[in-house]
C-alpha positions in Angstrom: 2.6 10.2 -7.1 4.9 8.6 -9.5 7.3 7.6 -6.6 4.4 6.1 -4.8 3.2 4.1 -7.8 6.8 2.9 -8.6 7.2 1.7 -4.9 3.9 -0.1 -4.1 5.9 -3.3 -3.6 7.5 -2.1 -0.3 6.6 -0.2 2.8 6.1 3.5 2.2 5.9 6.3 4.8 4.9 10.0 4.5 8.3 10.8 5.9 10.0 8.9 3.0 7.9 10.5 0.4 8.6 14.0 1.8 12.3 13.3 1.9 12.3 12.1 -1.8 10.3 15.1 -3.0 12.3 17.5 -0.8 9.4 19.0 1.3 8.0 18.6 4.7 5.7 15.8 5.8 3.0 18.4 6.5 3.3 19.8 3.0 3.1 16.3 1.5 -0.1 15.7 3.5 -1.6 19.1 2.3 -0.7 18.4 -1.4 -2.2 14.9 -1.2 -5.4 16.4 0.4 -5.5 19.1 -2.2 -4.8 17.1 -5.3 -6.1 13.6 -4.5 -8.8 14.5 -1.9 -7.2 12.0 0.6 -4.3 11.3 2.9 -1.1 9.9 1.7 -1.7 6.7 3.6 -5.2 6.2 2.1 -3.9 7.1 -1.4 -1.2 4.4 -1.1 -3.7 1.8 0.2 -6.0 2.6 -2.7 -3.4 2.5 -5.2 -2.2 -0.9 -3.8 -5.8 -2.2 -4.0 -6.4 -1.0 -7.5 -3.1 -2.7 -8.6 -4.3 -5.9 -6.8 -7.6 -6.0 -8.4 -6.0 -5.5 -11.8 -3.4 -8.3 -11.2 -6.1 -10.7 -9.8 -8.3 -10.1 -13.0 -5.5 -10.2 -15.6 -3.3 -13.0 -14.2 -3.5 -16.5 -12.7 -1.2 -15.4 -9.9 -2.2 -16.8 -6.5 -3.5 -14.3 -3.9 -0.4 -14.8 -1.8 1.8 -13.7 -4.7 -0.3 -10.7 -5.5 -0.2 -9.7 -1.8 3.6 -10.1 -1.7 4.0 -8.1 -4.9 2.3 -5.2 -3.3 4.3 -5.2 -0.1 1.9 -7.3 2.1 3.7 -10.0 4.1 0.4 -11.1 5.8 -2.1 -12.6 3.2 -5.0 -12.4 5.9 -4.3 -8.6 6.4 -4.3 -8.1 2.5 -7.5 -10.0 2.2 -9.1 -8.0 4.9 -8.1 -4.6 3.3 -9.1 -5.8 -0.1 -12.5 -6.9 1.2 -13.0 -3.7 3.0 -12.1 -1.6 -0.2 -14.1 -3.7 -2.7 -16.8 -5.3 -0.6 -15.7 -8.7 -1.8 -12.8 -11.0 -1.0 -9.9 -11.3 -3.4 -10.6 -14.9 -4.3 -13.9 -13.7 -5.9 
């Protein structure tokens, strides 16, 4: 989980997490389900959105910059994911 949180600024894959931790992708998926109640991809997305919400509330950084800080190159995609997660657009 620390590796995931330390690397939210770039693309992450289950394969990379498995390689870093030294276990199989299947085992990583099982551990995430057991300990977090969700898939690795869903956990990563939620962690990014939680950090985005925090940054948007605590800073005056533009949405484009927050998206970029969290590994999103497409602001529209970031806004869509944010809106789906929180039920409100990031500008609000």
